[in-house]
N, C-alpha and C positions, 0 to 999 in steps of 0.2 A: 505944772511947773516942771522944767527939766533941771538936772543937777546944776547947770550953769546959771540958773536963775531965770532962764527965758521961759516963754510960754510954749507948751506943746500944742501942735495943731491936732485936729480931729483925726482919729485912727480909721483908716479905710478898711472895711471888711469885704473880701471878694467871695462871690458865690457863683458856682457853675450852674448854669441853667440849660436844660436840654431844649434845644430849639425845636419848634414844631416843623412839620413838613412844609408849612407855608413859608418858613424862613428860607428854604432852599429854592432857588429859581427853577422853574419847570425845565428849562433847557439843561440845567445841571443834572436834574433827576433823570431826564431822558438819556443823557450821556452815560450816567452811572448804570442804568438799566441795560443799555446796549452793551456796556463793558461786561456786565455779569453774564448776559446771554452769550457773548463771544467766548468767555471763559468756560461756560458750561458746554457749548458746542465743541470747543477744542478738547475738553476732557472726556466727552461722551465716547468717542471711538476707543480711547484707552480703557475706559471702564468696561466697554463691551468685550474687548479683547481679553482683558483680565478675567472677566466672568466666564468667557468661553474656555480659557485655559484652565481655570479652576474646575469647571464642569468636566472637561476632558480628563483632567487628573483624577477626579473622583471616580469617573466611569472606568478609567484604566486601572485604577487601584482595585475597584470592585471586581472587574473581570479577570485581571491577571494576578492579583495578589490575595484574593480571598476565595473561600470555597462556596460562595453564593452561587456562582455559575460553575461549580465543580462537576466532575464525572459522577453521575448517579447510576448509570446503566451502560453496559457494553452489549450492544445488539449485534448478534452474529447471523449472517445470511450465507446460504450456500454450503454449509458444512454438513457432511454426511459421514465421512470416514473419520473425522475428528469431532470431538464433542465441543459444545459451547464452553464448557469448563476449561478444556485444554487450550482453546483459543484465548480465553480471558487470562489464563495463567501465562501464556506466551506473550500476550500484549504487555503485561507487567505495568499497567497504569493504576496507581493507587486510587482508592475511593476518595471522592471530593477533591482530587487534584484539579486545578483550574483547567477547564476545557480548552481555553484559548492557548494554553501553554503546552498542550500535548504535541509531541513530535510525531506527526502523522506518518511521515516516511519511515522514521525509525521504528515506530510501532508495527508498521506493515512488514518491515524486514524481520523483526523478531517473530512475528506470526509465520512468516515464510520459512523459518527454520524447522517447522513441523514437517515431517517427511511427506505426508499425503498432500500438503499444500503446494500447489504450483506457483500461485501468486495471490496476493491479498491487497486490498485497498481499504484505507481507513479514512472516514470523513466525520465531520462534526454535525450533530443535529441538536441545535440549541433548544432548551437551555442547558441540558445536562446529559446528553446521550452521545456515546461514541459508537458509530456504525461501522462494522467490519464485514466486508464482502469477500468471501473466500472462493477461489477457483481451485478445485482439487485436481490432482493428476489423473489422467485417463489411462487405465491399464491397457497394455497391448500384448503382453506375453507373460507367461509364468515360467520361472526357472527352478528346477528341482534343486533343493539345498537342504542337506542334513535331515532328510525325512519329511521336509515341508516344502512349500512352494513360495518362492519370493516373487512378488508381483512387481513388474517394472513398467515404466511409461515409455514413450517414444524416444526419450533421451537416454534410457537405460538406468534411470534412477529407481532404486529399490525403495518402495514406500509402504509395503505391506507384506506380511507373512501369513500364509494360510496352511492349515494342516492337510488339505487335499487340493487337487487341481481345480481351480474355479471353472465353472461352466462357460463355454464360449471363448476361452482364451487359448491360443496355441502355446505349445511348449517349446522353449528354446533352451538347449543344453549347452551351457558354457561353464568354465571353471569357476570364475569369480565375477559374478554380474556387477555391473556398475557403469556409470557414465564415462569413466576414464579407461575402461577395459576395451581394447581393440576387438576382442572376440565378441563382446556384447554388441558393440556398434555394428560389426559385420553381420551378425545374426539378425539384428533388427533391420538392417538395410535390405537383406534378402527377403525378410518377411514383408517389407513394405512394397516390394515389386511383384509379389505373387498375384496371379490372376485369380478371379473368383473360383474357377474350376480347380486350380491347385489348392487354394485355401479350403475348399470344400472337402478335399480328400486328405489334407495334411494332418499328420499325427504329431510330428515334432521336427524342429530344425536342430541339427547337431553341428556344433562348431568344434572340431578337434584341433583346428589350426586355421590361420587366416586363408590358407589355400586348400583346406580340407573341410569344406562345408557340404553337408548333404541333407536331403529331405527324406523323411520316412512317411510314406503315404499309407492309406488303408490297404489291407491285404499284404502288409510287409513289403511293399514295393519301395525301391530306393531310387532317388534322383541324385546323382552325383553332380554337385553344383560347382565345385572348385572354389575359386575366390569370389568376392562380392562384386567384381567388375562385370559389366555388360549384363546386368541383372534383367533388364527388360527383354533382351534378346533370348536369354536363357529361359525366362518364364514363358515366352511365346512358343519356343521350340518344345519345351517340356509339355506344355498344354496340348500341342498338336499331336504328341506321341502318347497321350494317355490312353487312347483307344487300342494301342498296340499290345499284343500279348508279350509283355517283357517284365521281368522281375527288377531289372536295373536299367535305368536310362541315364546315360552320361552326357550332360550338356556343359561340361566344364569348358569345352571349346565349341560354342554353339554353331560354328560353321561346319564342323565335322562331328556329327553326333553318332554315338554308338549305343547299342542297347542289346540286352540279352535276356 
């Protein structure tokens, strides 16, 4: 009975029931399956790209940001006048510093500041080795300096000092040897054009001034060279006169030679 005196009808109770697969038509199931496949195919490239980026980020962080591939060894090749320790100190690359982040050109420049080093190249040898290849300066002359001998290369760079004259190197006497010194450059220019006969008898090249260059040969014979111009002509003429009995040969004007 309801409050108004009427009769209530039966109460309906609803219940959700999961339909079996048989309740869904096959055409609908096929449509839904194709839709899922399309969604998966559309998402797959993005998933692959995301995976590649994640892997690249991990590798990049490992190589550039950690010491896992850090510098474990500095291998030095071609060094004789400088020690491997000097090269490593000049390179100034900390242990375990990421190999991929090493400034190769900058490291080579720092090593090149060592006086005996003419040039250096630096390469990576994975997983943890820095390879330094050194080309040292070639000595061409020795310059007497304060009781010792400064060894210079073809550019006039002083890269070594020895207590006595090194065997096999000619002596060039200049005031202040160096690549910027005009006298040094003139003396080395003369030395470069000498014939084998003149070099075989050479004791020293003396540069008193840019126009006052002379050679002292064995037996205290003097070749007055003058300036460094026309070097090949002067060398040819002086060589031709070596057999003459003369203490002084003046080739400063190679077209008009005097000797006495």
